[in-house]
N, C-alpha and C positions, 0 to 999 in steps of 0.2 A: 352178800351172802347167798350161797348157791341152793338150790332146792334140796340138795342130798343133805346139807348141813341142817336145813330146817327139819328135814324129816328124822335126823339123827336126835335132835332137841326134843322134838315130839315125841320120840320113842322113850327118850330118857325121862320125860315126865310121866308118861303113861306107865313106865316102869316104877317110878317112886310112888305114884299114886297107888298102883297095885299092891306094893310093898306094904304101905300103909294100911291099906284094907285087909290084907292077909294077916299084919299084926294085929289089928282090931279083932279079926275073927279067931285068933289063936290065943286070945286072952293075955296077951303080953300088955295089959294096961298099966301095969306098975312100972314099966320101964319108961319113964318119961324123957330120961335123955335121948334114947332111941328115937322116940316119937318126934322130940324136938328137932333131933338131927334130921331125921327125914323130913319133917316139916320144913325145915330151913333148906335142905336141898330142893326140896320140891319148890319152894319159894324162889330159890336161885336160879332152879331151872326154867321156872315159869318168868323170871325176869329176863334171863338169857333168851328165852325164846321170844319174848316181847321185843327185845332189843333187835334179836335176829330178824323177826317181823317187820320192824321199823325200817333196819336196813334193807331188808327185801323189798318194802314198799318204796323206799327211796330209789333204790337201784331200778325199780320197775317204771317209777315215775322217769328217772333219767333216760331208761331204755326206751321208755314211750316218747320222751322228748327228742332222742336222737331218730328213732323211726318216723317221728312226725316231720323232723327236718328233712330226714331223707326223703321222705314221701312228698314234701314241699319242694326239694329240689328236683326230684324226678317229675312232680306235677309241672314246675318251671319249664323243664327241659322239653316234656310233651307239649306244653302249651306253645313254647317257642317253634319247636318242629311243627305243629298244627299251624301256626301263624305263618310260617316261612311255606309251608306246603299250600296252605290256603291262598297266600300270596302268588305263589307260582301258579296255581291253578287259575287264580282270578286274571293274572297277567296272559296266561296262554289264552282263556276264553275271551279276554279283550281283543288280543291280537287276531284270534279267529274271527270274532266279530268284526273287527276291523277289515280283515281281508275279505270277508264275505260282504260286508257292505260295499267296499271298493269294487268288488266283483259285481254286485248287483248294480252299483252305478253305472260301471262301465258297460253291462248289458243292457241297461236302460237305454244308455246313451247309443249303443249299437242299435237296439230295437227301435228307437226314436228315428235313427238315420235310415233304418231300412222301412220304416213305415214312411218316412219322406220321400224315399226312393219309389215306394209302391204308389203313394198318392201321386207323384209325377208320372210314373208310368200309367197310372189309371186316368190321369189327366191326358197323357200323350194317347192313350188307347181311345179315349173319348174323341178327342179332336181326329184321330186317326179314322174313327168309324164315321165321324161327319164327313170327313175327306172321302172315304171309300162310298159313303152315300152320293156324294158330290160326283164322284168319279164314274158311279153307276148311272147317274143321270145324265153326265157327259157322253158316256159310251152308247146310252140308248138313243142319242141324237147321232144320225149318219153323217152329217156334216161335221160336227165337232170331233166323232170319231175318225173320220177321213183327215182332219186337220192335224189330229195327233199323230197318226200314222205318218203323214206327210212331213211334219217338224221333225220326227225321229229320224226319218230317212235322209232327210236334208242335213241334219247334224253329223251323222256317220258320213255321208259323201263330204262334206267340207272338211271334216277332220281327217279323211283317209287320203284324198286326192288332192293334187296342186291345182290351183286356179288355172282356168282354161281347159281343163280336162273333163269339165261337166257343165251343164246348164239345166235349169229348173223351168218347170212351165213351158216346155217347147211345142209348138204348133207344128205337125207334120204336114206333109202335103196333100194327105186325104182329110185335112181338118180336124184332125183329133189331136188332143193335146195330151202330152205325156208329162208326168210328175217330174221326170227327171230323165235326161240322156247322158251317157258316159260316151265321151269321144275317144275312140281308138283308131290307129292308122288301118288302113284297109290292106287285108280284112282284118277284123270283121266289120269296122266302121262304127256307126252309132248303134248304141245299144240303150234300149228304152227301159226304165225302171219304174214300175207302176205299185203304187201301196193299196193293199185291200186289207180289211179286217171284217171276217164274217162272224161278227159279235154275237147277234141274236142266234144263229143256229148253233155256235159253240155253247151259249149259255144254256139253251134248251137240252143240249145233250149231257151238259154237267148237272144239270138239275133234274134229270128224268129220275122218276121215282120208281118205276116199275119197268118190265121188259117192252111191254107195248109203246111206252114213252120213249124210252131208249132206242126202239127201231125207227120210229117216227122221227126222232131229232137226229138220228145218224142219217137217215135218207135226207132230210133237210140240209143238213150240214154237206154232205156229199154234193148234193144239187148245186148248192151255193157256190162251194169253191170251184166246182167244175165249170160254172156259169162264168166265174172269174177268170178261168185259165183260158177259155175260148175267147173271151171278149178282149183280153189282152193280146192273144195271138192274131185276132182279126184286125185289132187296131193299131197295133205298135210293131207289127213285123211286115215291112214294105219292101219287097225286092227292088234292089238298086239304090235305095235311100237308107235303109236301117241294117242292122246285122240280121241273120237268119233265127236270131233268137232273142228272147226278152226275159226279163226278171220281173217275179211276183214278189214283192215285199210284205211279208206279214209281222206286223210290229208287236208280235206276242209270241215269246218262246212255247208257252203253254200249248197253243194253237198249233204251231210248228211241230212241237213232239206228237201231238195229237194225229196230226195228219200222217207222219211217217209211222206211228204205232200202229194206228187201228185203219188207216185207210190208204194202203199202198196202191189200190187201183186208182186212186185220185192222183198220186204223184205220178204214176205210170202213165197218166193222161197228159199230165204237163210234159213229161219227157218226150211223147209222142208229138205234141203241138210246139216243141221246144221252149217252152215257157218254164223256167226254173224257179221254183218256190225257195225263198231263203228266210231266214229269221235275222233279228239284229246281229246275233253272234256269225251267223254263216255269210252275211252281207258284208261285215267287217273283213273275214276272209277273203271274200271274192273281191273286194276293193284293193286289198292288199296285193292281191295278184296282178289286178288292173294296174296298180301303180307299178310294178315291176315290169310290166309290160311297156308301160309309157316310158319308163326310164330306159329300157334297152333300145326301143324306137328312138329316143332322142340321141342315144349314143351312136346308132348306126348313121342317123342324119349328120351327126357332127364327126363322122369317122375321118373325112378327109382335112378337116380342120386340125383334128387331133394328130394326123399323120403331119401335116405342115409343120404343126408347133413342135412336133418330136424331131423333125429334120432340124429346124432351127435350134433346138436344144442339143442336138448332137454337134451342130457347128459351134456353139458356144462352149461344149465341152472340150472340143478339139484345140479351140483357142485357148482355153483355160489350161489346158496340159500344155501347150508351148510356153505359156507365160510361166507356169509353174517350172519348167525345165530351165527358163531362163533364170528364174529366182533362185533355183538350186545352184547354178553355176556362179551368181553372184554371192551365194552363201559360201560356196567352196573357195573362191577367191578370198572373200573376206576372212574365213578360218586360216588359208594359209599367211595371209597379211599378219593376222594376229600372231601366229605362231613365230613368224620372222621377229616381230615387234617383242615377243618375249624373250627371243633368243638375245636381241640387243640389250633389253633391260637387264637380263641375266649378267651379260658381260660387264654392264656399267655397275651392277652391284657388287659384283667380285673385285672389279678395280677399287671402288670405292671402299669396299673392306679392306683390302691390302694397303691402301693409303691410311685408313684408321689405324692400322696396326703398326705404322712406321713411328719408331720412337728416337729423337735426337739426343747424343751426350758428347761432351767436350770437355777433357781435363785442363786445369787452368795453366796457362803459358804453354799450350801445346797446339798443334794444328788440329783443327776439327775433322772427326774421322767422317768417313763417307757415309752416306744414308745406308742403313741396312733395315732390311723388313725382317720383324720378328713376330710370331704368333702372339695371341692375347694372353696366353697362359703362362709366358715366360716372365722374368723379372726386368722391368723397364730399364732403360740405361738412363742414368741422371742426365737431367736437362742442363741445359747452359746456364751458367750463373751471370 
């Protein structure tokens, strides 16, 4: 029952009630049937209204049930969707947490490796610091410092020059002993090499804190190196015995660079006295040049032997050319013989082929025919029976 029907039924009841009330007011009390009819109609309308209201209540209950069912379905759908979304979010959060955990684990592993490397480096630095302190102690001792320079110089000479081209700790005619002499053909002859290391003066120059200390250290360094140059020129340059020049080996590239950078006057003093200052690098270049000179000298000494050997080699080449010519003649004759043999074999093959193609035939009671050569593709003559 719809709401409109309910409204119409209510309006009818109200109209009936209104009619009864109007009839009572106008004095129609004696008309009993009319009142009874009206009352009956009113009762009927009320019953109809009650029925309609009951139907309406039932419909409303059914509608509420349907709406509750729809709401439950929607609630289940929403709940399912929320569960799926929640599961997806949970999965993503779990994956992100796992990735973050893996990345953190990897980062921690790398960090541990870096820390291990840093620990090892720190250990090496500590050991190196101890070695540097020990090296400083060694360098503070003149004898130990001289031994280091001597050893470095000897290693370079041994690696660069062939045996017999040098000697160590050689005593000259003036009683002075050179750290090394390089033996070159005259001129220039013997070249003395002496190792010097002005460590104290250089360290004073490096550790100077102000201009006054720096000036004093420069003067001490200049004086020390100049004294070494003069000593080498006086001790190891002997006319008629050694070359007119000598080599001063400085076993530190830093000292060599400092000399050429800030003390050009000292280097010029060495040039004047024909004492050439070298470092490990420049000594290698010098020794490489010496090795080339020695090689060229040996080649000049052996020039006549080389010429004799070349003459013998030319004789062998002429002899080899004659033998090759003879061998070529043999090859030509062999080729000619092979060609003649191939001609003979070709004739033999042709004759054999001709004999293969001969077919014999003889009719019964007649004289055998003469032999006839026929090609392979013709019909063969019947053979004798």
